[in-house]
MMTF fields as JSON, N, C-alpha, C and O atoms, coordinates in Angstrom:
{
  "mmtfVersion": "1.0.0",
  "mmtfProducer": "UNKNOWN",
  "numBonds": 323,
  "numAtoms": 324,
  "numGroups": 81,
  "numChains": 1,
  "numModels": 1,
  "chainsPerModel": [1],
  "groupsPerChain": [81],
  "chainIdList": ["A"],
  "bondAtomList": [4, 2, 8, 6, 12, 10, 16, 14, 20, 18, 24, 22, 28, 26, 32, 30, 36, 34, 40, 38, 44, 42, 48, 46, 52, 50, 56, 54, 60, 58, 64, 62, 68, 66, 72, 70, 76, 74, 80, 78, 84, 82, 88, 86, 92, 90, 96, 94, 100, 98, 104, 102, 108, 106, 112, 110, 116, 114, 120, 118, 124, 122, 128, 126, 132, 130, 136, 134, 140, 138, 144, 142, 148, 146, 152, 150, 156, 154, 160, 158, 164, 162, 168, 166, 172, 170, 176, 174, 180, 178, 184, 182, 188, 186, 192, 190, 196, 194, 200, 198, 204, 202, 208, 206, 212, 210, 216, 214, 220, 218, 224, 222, 228, 226, 232, 230, 236, 234, 240, 238, 244, 242, 248, 246, 252, 250, 256, 254, 260, 258, 264, 262, 268, 266, 272, 270, 276, 274, 280, 278, 284, 282, 288, 286, 292, 290, 296, 294, 300, 298, 304, 302, 308, 306, 312, 310, 316, 314, 320, 318],
  "bondOrderList": [1, 1, 1, 1, 1, 1, 1, 1, 1, 1, 1, 1, 1, 1, 1, 1, 1, 1, 1, 1, 1, 1, 1, 1, 1, 1, 1, 1, 1, 1, 1, 1, 1, 1, 1, 1, 1, 1, 1, 1, 1, 1, 1, 1, 1, 1, 1, 1, 1, 1, 1, 1, 1, 1, 1, 1, 1, 1, 1, 1, 1, 1, 1, 1, 1, 1, 1, 1, 1, 1, 1, 1, 1, 1, 1, 1, 1, 1, 1, 1],
  "groupList": [{"groupName": "MET", "atomNameList": ["N", "CA", "C", "O"], "elementList": ["N", "C", "C", "O"], "formalChargeList": [0, 0, 0, 0], "bondAtomList": [1, 0, 2, 1, 3, 2], "bondOrderList": [1, 1, 2], "singleLetterCode": "M", "chemCompType": "L-PEPTIDE LINKING"}, {"groupName": "VAL", "atomNameList": ["N", "CA", "C", "O"], "elementList": ["N", "C", "C", "O"], "formalChargeList": [0, 0, 0, 0], "bondAtomList": [1, 0, 2, 1, 3, 2], "bondOrderList": [1, 1, 2], "singleLetterCode": "V", "chemCompType": "L-PEPTIDE LINKING"}, {"groupName": "SER", "atomNameList": ["N", "CA", "C", "O"], "elementList": ["N", "C", "C", "O"], "formalChargeList": [0, 0, 0, 0], "bondAtomList": [1, 0, 2, 1, 3, 2], "bondOrderList": [1, 1, 2], "singleLetterCode": "S", "chemCompType": "L-PEPTIDE LINKING"}, {"groupName": "GLN", "atomNameList": ["N", "CA", "C", "O"], "elementList": ["N", "C", "C", "O"], "formalChargeList": [0, 0, 0, 0], "bondAtomList": [1, 0, 2, 1, 3, 2], "bondOrderList": [1, 1, 2], "singleLetterCode": "Q", "chemCompType": "L-PEPTIDE LINKING"}, {"groupName": "ARG", "atomNameList": ["N", "CA", "C", "O"], "elementList": ["N", "C", "C", "O"], "formalChargeList": [0, 0, 0, 0], "bondAtomList": [1, 0, 2, 1, 3, 2], "bondOrderList": [1, 1, 2], "singleLetterCode": "R", "chemCompType": "L-PEPTIDE LINKING"}, {"groupName": "GLU", "atomNameList": ["N", "CA", "C", "O"], "elementList": ["N", "C", "C", "O"], "formalChargeList": [0, 0, 0, 0], "bondAtomList": [1, 0, 2, 1, 3, 2], "bondOrderList": [1, 1, 2], "singleLetterCode": "E", "chemCompType": "L-PEPTIDE LINKING"}, {"groupName": "ALA", "atomNameList": ["N", "CA", "C", "O"], "elementList": ["N", "C", "C", "O"], "formalChargeList": [0, 0, 0, 0], "bondAtomList": [1, 0, 2, 1, 3, 2], "bondOrderList": [1, 1, 2], "singleLetterCode": "A", "chemCompType": "L-PEPTIDE LINKING"}, {"groupName": "LEU", "atomNameList": ["N", "CA", "C", "O"], "elementList": ["N", "C", "C", "O"], "formalChargeList": [0, 0, 0, 0], "bondAtomList": [1, 0, 2, 1, 3, 2], "bondOrderList": [1, 1, 2], "singleLetterCode": "L", "chemCompType": "L-PEPTIDE LINKING"}, {"groupName": "ILE", "atomNameList": ["N", "CA", "C", "O"], "elementList": ["N", "C", "C", "O"], "formalChargeList": [0, 0, 0, 0], "bondAtomList": [1, 0, 2, 1, 3, 2], "bondOrderList": [1, 1, 2], "singleLetterCode": "I", "chemCompType": "L-PEPTIDE LINKING"}, {"groupName": "PRO", "atomNameList": ["N", "CA", "C", "O"], "elementList": ["N", "C", "C", "O"], "formalChargeList": [0, 0, 0, 0], "bondAtomList": [1, 0, 2, 1, 3, 2], "bondOrderList": [1, 1, 2], "singleLetterCode": "P", "chemCompType": "L-PEPTIDE LINKING"}, {"groupName": "ASN", "atomNameList": ["N", "CA", "C", "O"], "elementList": ["N", "C", "C", "O"], "formalChargeList": [0, 0, 0, 0], "bondAtomList": [1, 0, 2, 1, 3, 2], "bondOrderList": [1, 1, 2], "singleLetterCode": "N", "chemCompType": "L-PEPTIDE LINKING"}, {"groupName": "PHE", "atomNameList": ["N", "CA", "C", "O"], "elementList": ["N", "C", "C", "O"], "formalChargeList": [0, 0, 0, 0], "bondAtomList": [1, 0, 2, 1, 3, 2], "bondOrderList": [1, 1, 2], "singleLetterCode": "F", "chemCompType": "L-PEPTIDE LINKING"}, {"groupName": "THR", "atomNameList": ["N", "CA", "C", "O"], "elementList": ["N", "C", "C", "O"], "formalChargeList": [0, 0, 0, 0], "bondAtomList": [1, 0, 2, 1, 3, 2], "bondOrderList": [1, 1, 2], "singleLetterCode": "T", "chemCompType": "L-PEPTIDE LINKING"}, {"groupName": "LYS", "atomNameList": ["N", "CA", "C", "O"], "elementList": ["N", "C", "C", "O"], "formalChargeList": [0, 0, 0, 0], "bondAtomList": [1, 0, 2, 1, 3, 2], "bondOrderList": [1, 1, 2], "singleLetterCode": "K", "chemCompType": "L-PEPTIDE LINKING"}, {"groupName": "ASP", "atomNameList": ["N", "CA", "C", "O"], "elementList": ["N", "C", "C", "O"], "formalChargeList": [0, 0, 0, 0], "bondAtomList": [1, 0, 2, 1, 3, 2], "bondOrderList": [1, 1, 2], "singleLetterCode": "D", "chemCompType": "L-PEPTIDE LINKING"}, {"groupName": "TYR", "atomNameList": ["N", "CA", "C", "O"], "elementList": ["N", "C", "C", "O"], "formalChargeList": [0, 0, 0, 0], "bondAtomList": [1, 0, 2, 1, 3, 2], "bondOrderList": [1, 1, 2], "singleLetterCode": "Y", "chemCompType": "L-PEPTIDE LINKING"}, {"groupName": "GLY", "atomNameList": ["N", "CA", "C", "O"], "elementList": ["N", "C", "C", "O"], "formalChargeList": [0, 0, 0, 0], "bondAtomList": [1, 0, 2, 1, 3, 2], "bondOrderList": [1, 1, 2], "singleLetterCode": "G", "chemCompType": "PEPTIDE LINKING"}],
  "groupTypeList": [0, 1, 2, 2, 3, 1, 4, 5, 5, 6, 7, 3, 2, 6, 8, 9, 6, 8, 9, 7, 5, 2, 8, 5, 10, 2, 11, 12, 13, 10, 4, 8, 8, 2, 6, 14, 5, 7, 14, 6, 6, 9, 15, 8, 1, 5, 2, 6, 16, 5, 10, 7, 12, 8, 16, 12, 16, 14, 5, 8, 11, 6, 4, 16, 2, 11, 7, 8, 16, 12, 12, 2, 11, 5, 8, 15, 4, 1, 16, 4, 12],
  "groupIdList": [1, 2, 3, 4, 5, 6, 7, 8, 9, 10, 11, 12, 13, 14, 15, 16, 17, 18, 19, 20, 21, 22, 23, 24, 25, 26, 27, 28, 29, 30, 31, 32, 33, 34, 35, 36, 37, 38, 39, 40, 41, 42, 43, 44, 45, 46, 47, 48, 49, 50, 51, 52, 53, 54, 55, 56, 57, 58, 59, 60, 61, 62, 63, 64, 65, 66, 67, 68, 69, 70, 71, 72, 73, 74, 75, 76, 77, 78, 79, 80, 81],
  "secStructList": [7, 7, 7, 7, 7, 7, 7, 7, 7, 7, 7, 1, 1, 7, 7, 7, 7, 7, 7, 6, 6, 6, 6, 6, 6, 6, 6, 6, 7, 7, 7, 7, 7, 7, 6, 6, 6, 6, 6, 6, 1, 7, 3, 3, 3, 3, 3, 1, 1, 1, 7, 1, 1, 7, 7, 6, 6, 7, 7, 3, 3, 3, 3, 1, 7, 7, 7, 6, 6, 7, 7, 1, 7, 7, 7, 7, 7, 7, 7, 7, 7],
  "xCoordList": [0.555, -0.664, 0.909, 2.018, 0.653, 1.334, 0.403, -0.8, 1.819, 0.808, 2.048, 3.219, 1.04, 2.532, 2.969, 2.383, 4.297, 5.233, 6.539, 7.347, 6.297, 7.048, 7.94, 7.777, 9.445, 10.498, 11.944, 12.236, 12.577, 13.208, 15.126, 15.86, 15.401, 17.171, 18.087, 17.738, 18.914, 19.79, 20.276, 20.72, 20.08, 20.914, 22.213, 22.864, 22.681, 23.777, 24.436, 25.489, 23.221, 24.039, 21.959, 20.853, 22.542, 21.03, 20.733, 21.332, 19.49, 18.654, 18.872, 18.89, 19.064, 19.316, 18.578, 17.851, 18.124, 17.991, 17.012, 17.571, 16.497, 15.406, 16.158, 16.313, 17.208, 16.849, 16.184, 16.001, 15.939, 15.055, 14.582, 13.568, 15.574, 15.245, 14.598, 14.043, 14.687, 13.94, 12.252, 11.46, 11.962, 10.698, 10.212, 9.226, 10.718, 10.587, 9.717, 9.777, 8.835, 7.656, 6.576, 6.07, 6.576, 5.844, 5.448, 4.532, 5.856, 5.589, 5.618, 4.687, 6.266, 6.503, 5.788, 5.453, 5.665, 4.68, 3.369, 3.165, 2.493, 1.246, 1.107, 1.665, -0.548, -1.434, -3.06, -3.793, -3.317, -4.531, -5.598, -5.791, -6.23, -6.59, -8.552, -8.958, -9.168, -10.538, -11.429, -10.843, -12.521, -12.849, -13.249, -13.968, -13.689, -14.088, -12.448, -12.195, -11.741, -9.99, -9.486, -8.749, -10.36, -9.493, -11.103, -11.052, -12.142, -12.548, -12.72, -13.451, -11.745, -11.546, -10.209, -9.8, -9.062, -8.029, -7.972, -8.962, -6.902, -6.698, -6.34, -5.95, -6.644, -6.654, -5.62, -5.413, -5.291, -4.425, -5.532, -6.602, -5.278, -6.833, -5.839, -6.477, -4.845, -4.125, -2.677, -2.234, -1.702, -0.141, 0.005, -0.433, 0.68, 0.473, 1.654, 1.713, 2.588, 2.892, 1.991, 1.008, 2.593, 2.017, 2.228, 1.525, 2.881, 3.021, 1.989, 0.907, 2.33, 1.006, 0.973, 0.08, 2.443, 2.88, 3.095, 3.196, 3.211, 3.262, 4.313, 4.052, 6.157, 6.891, 7.594, 7.217, 8.858, 9.423, 9.493, 9.367, 9.579, 9.701, 8.827, 8.928, 7.718, 6.805, 5.982, 5.61, 5.711, 4.245, 3.314, 3.379, 1.762, 0.883, -0.176, 0.177, -1.229, -2.36, -3.596, -4.478, -3.553, -4.574, -5.636, -5.586, -6.157, -7.84, -7.384, -7.155, -7.199, -7.97, -7.376, -6.945, -7.517, -6.051, -5.008, -4.926, -4.189, -2.631, -2.428, -2.766, -1.242, -0.657, 0.289, 0.727, 0.494, 1.853, 3.011, 2.964, 3.929, 4.863, 5.479, 6.616, 4.434, 4.237, 5.266, 4.742, 5.938, 7.134, 6.984, 7.178, 6.5, 6.422, 4.96, 4.533, 4.235, 2.969, 2.957, 3.506, 1.958, 1.433, 0.274, -0.868, 0.838, -0.773, -1.046, -0.291, -2.51, -3.572, -4.073, -4.065, -4.799, -5.705, -6.893, -6.88, -7.704, -8.6, -8.542, -8.5, -8.553, -7.811, -9.058, -10.168, -8.864, -10.367, -10.02, -8.943, -11.191, -12.019, -11.945, -12.382],
  "yCoordList": [-1.673, -0.248, 1.224, 1.019, 2.401, 3.47, 4.582, 4.799, 5.184, 6.182, 7.397, 7.294, 8.848, 9.343, 9.515, 8.908, 10.476, 10.024, 11.487, 11.586, 12.34, 12.911, 12.497, 11.29, 13.152, 12.937, 14.096, 14.952, 13.697, 14.588, 14.774, 13.817, 16.051, 15.283, 16.956, 18.104, 16.386, 17.561, 18.526, 18.106, 19.562, 21.052, 20.791, 20.622, 20.759, 20.658, 22.887, 23.355, 23.398, 24.624, 25.37, 24.833, 27.039, 26.81, 27.649, 28.067, 27.716, 27.539, 29.126, 29.672, 29.895, 31.023, 32.191, 31.525, 33.422, 34.311, 34.953, 35.91, 34.836, 35.68, 36.662, 37.346, 37.196, 38.588, 40.049, 40.302, 40.857, 41.848, 42.516, 42.962, 42.301, 43.068, 42.016, 42.342, 40.873, 39.616, 40.198, 40.016, 40.454, 39.933, 42.226, 42.729, 42.502, 44.477, 45.161, 46.391, 44.499, 44.709, 44.475, 45.211, 43.596, 42.868, 43.895, 44.623, 44.091, 45.443, 46.558, 47.226, 47.254, 48.851, 49.886, 51.063, 48.596, 49.068, 47.84, 46.824, 48.633, 48.855, 49.286, 50.383, 48.658, 49.518, 49.357, 48.444, 50.423, 50.183, 50.856, 52.005, 49.139, 50.2, 50.537, 50.747, 50.569, 50.331, 49.289, 48.62, 48.792, 47.986, 48.007, 47.012, 49.012, 48.879, 48.407, 47.526, 49.165, 48.214, 46.842, 46.298, 46.125, 45.188, 44.428, 43.314, 45.033, 43.719, 43.886, 43.294, 44.891, 45.223, 44.753, 44.774, 44.05, 43.775, 42.093, 41.367, 41.716, 40.302, 39.914, 40.657, 38.27, 37.929, 36.442, 36.349, 35.539, 33.979, 33.548, 34.154, 32.12, 31.258, 30.189, 30.324, 29.427, 28.732, 28.814, 29.835, 27.915, 27.853, 26.527, 25.387, 27.225, 26.035, 24.527, 23.574, 24.94, 24.006, 23.12, 23.549, 22.288, 21.933, 22.889, 22.916, 23.424, 24.492, 24.691, 24.749, 24.932, 25.632, 27.282, 28.056, 27.469, 28.937, 29.462, 28.621, 30.843, 31.207, 32.427, 33.518, 31.614, 32.961, 33.491, 33.367, 34.152, 35.117, 33.945, 32.829, 33.812, 32.706, 31.117, 30.34, 31.367, 30.224, 30.748, 31.902, 29.2, 30.008, 30.303, 29.923, 31.294, 30.866, 30.462, 29.754, 30.908, 30.462, 31.309, 30.985, 32.631, 34.166, 34.585, 34.561, 34.794, 35.544, 37.256, 37.512, 38.263, 39.25, 40.052, 39.592, 41.364, 41.965, 42.684, 43.743, 41.908, 42.912, 43.102, 42.636, 44.607, 45.594, 44.492, 43.48, 44.632, 43.664, 44.39, 45.613, 43.824, 44.198, 44.107, 44.119, 44.032, 44.127, 42.873, 41.781, 42.744, 42.124, 41.265, 40.099, 42.664, 42.782, 43.523, 44.644, 42.074, 42.759, 42.421, 41.674, 43.495, 43.468, 42.828, 43.284, 41.569, 40.909, 41.272, 41.322, 41.631, 41.74, 40.749, 39.618, 41.416, 40.523, 41.781, 42.959, 40.766, 41.796, 41.679, 40.662, 43.266, 43.03, 42.771, 43.247, 42.164, 42.915, 43.769, 44.347, 43.906, 45.599, 45.43, 46.32],
  "zCoordList": [-0.275, 0.107, -0.224, 0.27, -0.998, -0.802, 0.291, 0.443, 0.999, 1.908, 1.719, 1.353, 2.238, 2.334, 3.347, 4.243, 3.816, 5.122, 4.788, 3.865, 5.849, 6.298, 5.579, 5.406, 4.688, 5.317, 5.26, 4.426, 6.432, 6.582, 5.671, 5.426, 5.413, 4.704, 5.7, 5.974, 5.839, 6.715, 5.283, 4.215, 5.597, 4.117, 4.233, 5.264, 2.711, 2.735, 3.405, 3.837, 3.123, 2.784, 3.035, 2.972, 3.358, 3.695, 2.502, 1.51, 3.058, 0.718, 0.922, 2.025, -0.544, -1.147, -0.725, 0.012, -0.557, -0.646, -1.858, -2.394, -2.075, -3.451, -3.529, -2.517, -5.421, -4.274, -5.156, -6.346, -3.765, -3.786, -5.755, -6.292, -6.062, -7.752, -8.687, -9.736, -8.3, -8.789, -8.207, -9.132, -7.697, -6.789, -6.469, -5.931, -6.73, -5.878, -7.164, -7.163, -8.375, -9.151, -7.73, -6.883, -7.919, -6.747, -5.763, -6.145, -4.754, -3.906, -4.561, -4.113, -5.528, -5.761, -6.651, -6.522, -7.961, -9.203, -9.157, -9.821, -7.815, -8.329, -8.703, -8.709, -10.09, -10.521, -10.377, -10.757, -9.776, -10.439, -11.935, -12.332, -12.56, -13.446, -13.457, -12.314, -14.059, -13.994, -14.307, -15.158, -14.079, -14.799, -15.361, -15.277, -17.022, -17.85, -18.568, -19.389, -18.032, -18.698, -18.729, -19.551, -17.026, -17.108, -17.803, -18.326, -17.727, -18.905, -20.832, -21.625, -21.008, -22.147, -22.487, -23.648, -20.856, -21.742, -22.293, -22.209, -22.751, -23.535, -21.981, -21.079, -21.966, -19.955, -21.411, -22.62, -19.934, -19.982, -20.337, -20.274, -20.86, -21.287, -20.015, -18.971, -19.782, -19.948, -19.891, -20.416, -19.332, -19.871, -20.829, -20.986, -21.213, -22.525, -22.544, -23.321, -21.142, -20.604, -18.667, -18.062, -18.421, -17.031, -15.976, -14.965, -16.126, -14.872, -14.354, -14.939, -12.246, -12.248, -12.064, -11.721, -12.475, -12.295, -13.55, -14.444, -13.924, -15.358, -14.944, -14.438, -15.508, -15.437, -17.12, -18.286, -16.385, -17.339, -18.957, -18.454, -19.974, -20.796, -21.437, -22.386, -19.836, -19.894, -21.103, -21.315, -22.126, -23.111, -22.428, -21.259, -22.971, -22.512, -23.779, -24.722, -23.666, -24.346, -24.041, -23.245, -24.895, -24.56, -25.33, -26.559, -24.991, -25.663, -25.712, -24.53, -26.356, -26.874, -28.224, -29.281, -27.787, -28.577, -28.163, -27.541, -28.625, -28.514, -29.925, -31.013, -29.058, -29.965, -31.031, -30.484, -32.05, -32.934, -32.642, -32.515, -32.535, -31.954, -30.404, -29.932, -29.985, -28.569, -27.22, -27.436, -26.527, -26.819, -25.085, -24.741, -24.224, -22.554, -22.234, -22.512, -21.328, -20.653, -18.927, -18.117, -18.986, -18.288, -17.06, -16.992, -16.005, -15.755, -14.61, -13.639, -14.705, -13.31, -12.966, -13.45, -11.591, -11.026, -10.239, -9.882, -10.277, -9.526, -7.965, -7.272, -7.527, -6.128, -5.054, -5.296, -4.124, -2.888, -2.397, -2.255, -2.04, -1.229, 0.462, 1.191]
}
C-alpha cells in the first residue's frame, strides 16, 4: 500500500534568499486600472506547459487584442476591497 509520509534531510547549505530586484515589482509597482479597462484587456486562458505557475519565458494561450510588436506584458488581477 502507498501512503504519504514526512521525510527529513539535512541541508548542505542555507536556502538562498531571492534577490530583492527579482521580486521588487510585486511590492513597488502596483497599478490600479478601471473595471472597464480590465474587462477590455486580453487575458490568459492557460499555460502551454503543465506548470501551475507562469513566469518569464513561459508560453501561454491568451485571448484578446494584442498590439503588433509588443514583447512585454503586464498581468493584473482583481483586488479585494
